[in-house]
C-alpha positions in Angstrom: -97.9 159.5 62.4 -94.6 160.9 63.5 -93.1 163.8 61.5 -89.5 163.3 60.5 -88.4 166.6 62.0 -89.6 165.5 65.5 -87.1 164.2 67.9 -87.5 162.1 70.9 -86.3 164.2 73.8 -84.2 162.6 76.6 -85.8 162.4 80.0 -84.0 164.4 82.7 -83.2 162.0 85.6 -82.0 162.6 89.1 -79.4 160.3 90.7 -77.2 160.8 93.8 -78.1 164.5 93.9 -77.2 165.1 90.2 -79.7 166.1 87.6 -78.6 164.2 84.4 -79.8 165.3 81.0 -80.9 161.8 80.2 -81.6 158.4 81.8 -78.8 157.0 79.7 -76.3 159.3 81.4 -77.7 158.3 84.8 -77.3 154.6 83.9 -73.7 155.2 83.2 -73.3 156.9 86.6 -74.8 153.8 88.2 -72.4 151.7 86.2 -69.4 153.8 87.4 -70.6 153.5 91.0 -70.9 149.8 90.7 -67.4 149.6 89.3 -66.3 151.7 92.4 -64.9 154.4 90.1 -65.1 158.0 91.2 -66.7 160.2 88.5 -67.5 163.8 87.9 -70.6 164.8 85.9 -70.1 167.7 83.4 -67.2 169.2 85.5 -66.2 171.9 83.1 -66.9 173.2 79.6 -64.2 173.9 77.0 -63.8 176.3 74.1 -62.2 174.0 71.4 -61.6 176.7 68.8 -62.8 175.6 65.4 -64.5 172.5 66.8 -66.7 174.7 69.0 -67.6 174.6 72.7 -67.8 171.3 74.4 -69.1 170.1 77.8 -67.9 166.5 78.4 -70.4 164.2 80.1 -68.0 162.6 82.6 -64.5 162.8 83.9 -63.3 159.5 85.4 -60.3 160.1 87.7 -59.4 156.4 88.1 -58.8 156.3 84.3 -57.7 159.9 84.0 -60.1 160.0 81.0 -63.2 161.7 79.7 -66.3 159.7 78.9 -68.9 160.9 76.4 -72.3 159.1 76.2 -74.6 159.0 73.2 -77.7 156.9 72.5 -76.5 156.0 69.0 -73.2 156.1 67.0 -71.2 159.3 67.2 -71.5 161.6 64.2 -68.4 162.9 62.4 -68.9 166.3 64.1 -69.2 164.7 67.5 -66.0 162.7 66.8 -64.2 165.8 65.8 -65.2 167.5 69.0 -64.1 164.5 71.1 -60.8 164.5 69.2 -60.3 168.2 69.9 -61.1 167.6 73.6 -58.5 164.8 73.7 -55.8 167.1 72.2 -56.7 170.2 74.2 -56.8 168.4 77.6 -54.2 165.8 76.9 -56.5 163.1 78.1 -58.2 160.1 76.5 -61.9 160.2 75.6 -64.0 157.1 75.9 -66.9 157.0 73.4 -69.8 155.2 75.1 -72.8 154.3 72.8 -76.0 153.1 74.4 -76.5 151.4 77.7 -73.7 149.6 79.5 -73.3 146.1 78.1 -71.1 143.3 76.9 -69.5 145.2 74.0 -66.4 147.1 73.1 -66.1 150.9 73.3 -63.9 153.1 71.2 -61.4 155.3 72.8 -59.6 158.3 71.4 -56.1 158.1 72.9 -54.2 161.3 73.5 -51.1 159.9 71.8 -53.1 158.9 68.7 -56.0 161.3 68.7 -57.1 161.2 65.0 -57.1 157.4 65.1 -58.6 156.1 61.9 -56.9 153.2 63.8 -58.1 154.3 67.2 -57.7 151.4 69.7 -60.7 149.7 71.2 -61.2 149.6 74.9 -62.9 146.5 76.2 -64.5 147.5 79.4 -65.5 143.9 79.6 -61.9 143.0 80.5 -62.3 145.2 83.6 -64.8 142.8 85.2 -67.9 144.8 84.7 -70.7 142.3 84.4 -72.1 143.1 87.8 -71.9 146.9 87.0 -73.8 146.2 83.7 -76.6 144.5 85.7 -76.8 147.3 88.2 -77.0 150.0 85.5 -79.6 148.1 83.4 -81.8 147.3 86.4 -81.7 150.8 88.0 -85.1 152.4 88.3 -85.5 156.1 88.4 -89.3 156.5 88.2 -91.0 159.2 90.3 -87.7 160.5 91.6 -86.6 157.1 93.0 -82.9 156.8 93.5 -81.0 153.7 92.5 -80.5 151.3 95.5 
């Protein structure tokens, strides 16, 4: 029986010479590669004042945006930090929940950072079905890199 205080820990995963904190992050890197988007993994941390310190998962130069990856919905605290990052860096923050798929992802836009009415970014519109397949089928067992 599992104790409620126990948490499942993410499995560190290597891909393209990077050591990701989780396989979920590595799958998003595979997705970005399949989309032919340049990406930077955890390029820089930020002191966001009252919101605390923050190390964004990805910077996506083609979109001039941050991308933050979580296995489940963002908490209110995580949303506040993402909003503070958006304001501090004057860049959008894409909130990615779960593995890449045929769904919509929320974005905090710099010009409307607190967005109770935050706009929804449909990555699907960017022709990503092949990238979804690549990300979902990537195998990382025993140090194997995605092919």
